[in-house]
N, C-alpha and C positions, 0 to 999 in steps of 0.2 A: 504494500500500500504506500502510495505517495500522497502526502498532504501538501496541497499547493496553496500558498499564501500569496494573494494578488498584491500588487503595489497600490500606490495612492489612487491611480486611475482605475478604480474597481470595475468600471463598466466597459473598459476597453475590449474590443473583440480580440485583441492580442492575447488576453488571458485564456480564452477558449482554445486558441491556436497552440499556445504553450502546453496546455493540458493535453491536447490531442497528441502533440509530439512526445510528451512524457509517457503516453500509453505504449510507445515502442519499448520502454523499459519495464513497465508494469501496467497491466490493463486496469488495475484498480487505482485510479487517480481521483482524489477527492478535493474539491474546492473548500477551503476554510476561509469564509468571508467574515468581514468585520466592517465597522462603520467608516473608518479612516478619520473620523472627526472627533471622537471622544476616547482618547488613549486609555484612561483609567478603566472605563467601562469595557473597552476593547480587550484589555489584558484579561479581565475576569471572564469575559465571553469566550475568548480564545482558549484559555485554560480549560474551561468546561467543555467546549466543543471538541478539543483534541482528546481530552480524557474519554468522552463519549465515543469518539471514533476508534480509539485504541481498545476499548472494551469489546467492540464487535469485530475486531481485526484478528485474523489468524496468521498474518504475515510475520515470519520470524525477524524480518528486517524492515520494519516500517521506517519511513524517512520523511523529513520536512524539507520543502523547497520553497524559497521565496525570492521575489524580485523587488528591488528598491525598498520601499517601506515594508513590503511583505517579508523581505529578508531580515529586516530588523526584528520582526515578530518571530519568524521561523527560528532564528538563532536563540532567542530567549525561551520561547515555548518548547523548542526542541531540547534545549538544555534541561529545562524543568521536567521534561518527560523522558529523558534519557535516549533521545532520538539522534541519529546522524542527521546532519543538516547540510543543505547546499544553498549557499548564499550567492545570489546573482546581483551584482551592482548594489550591494546593501547600503541603505541610508543609515549610517551609524549614529547620526546626531539630528534626529527630527526636531528636537527642541530648538535647533538653529535653522535648519533647512525648511521647516514647515511653517515658519512665521509668515503670517499673511494668508496662509492656505487653510488653516484650521483655527478654531476659537481659542484653544488652550494648549499651545505647543509646549508650554512649561511643564505640562503633565508628564511628558516624556522624560524630562530631567528628574522628576519626582519618582518615576518608575525606576530609572537607573539607580537612584539613591536607595531604593527599597529592595533592589535585586540582590541576589546572593553576591557577596563580595568576591572579587576575583573569579567570576563565573567562567570567563574564557579560559583561565588557567585550568579550571576543573573540567572544562569541556574540550581541552586540548586533544587534537587528533580526531575529533568527531565532527569536523566541519570541512567542507570543500568550498572554496570561494572562487567564483568565476567573475572576472572583471573585464570590462570593455576599455580598450585604450581610447576609444572615441566617445566616451560617456559625456553627454552634454549637460548633465545634472550634477553628478558627483565628482569630487577630486579623488579619483581612484588610486593615485599614487599615495595619498594620505590613508586611504582605506587599506591598501596593501601593507603599508607600514604598520598600521594598527593590528591587522589580522594575521600577517605572515608568521609571527612567533607562535601562533596557536593552530592555524589551519593551513592546509595546502592552498596556495594561490595559483590560479591558472589565468593567463591573459588571453583575451580574444581580440583579434586584429580587425574584425569586420563589423561587429554589432555596435549599436548605440545603447543608450540607457535602458530602454524598454525591452531590449534583447528579443527581437522578433523571432529569431530562429535559433533553436537549441541544437540543431542537427549536428554541428561539429563537435558537440560535447556529450551527446547521448551515450556513446559507448563508455566514456570515462565516468559519467554519472552512474551508469548501470554497474560498472565494475566496483565503484565506490560503495554503492548500495549493498552489493552482495559480499563485499570483503569482510 
């Protein structure tokens, strides 16, 4: 089972396309949706939803995958549930990057302060990070610097922030899921 966390643009048709592509890895791909506007409520909702999905899952290797803001959530929710995670162009600091897009971006900083301390250290080796060299939203050099001590970082030379095509990385994601 793959739990797919969409990015800030929740209604983008690209989400359906990415989920379809992920079915080449595992035919059980489930969308984990959230409001994108209310981080504190999203956190509780996501924890409950993932817990519910895992209770009805018989996959010995369930995995969380997220793009952009979805990668922010996939990393945290994946850690809290002991899941391997794939982070695609993760938005590491929505409290800064979401200002003007949501009502309470400071709630992300509050979530970070309440999260398990050193959670990346505790999640070391359980994440794969795929970054676009041509990301028009994130500073992926800074993302790579922040995450490379904990997770394998793979660079993509073609895709932009929304990462329309996962094709070049599907085999690596599958190998990672099954490892």
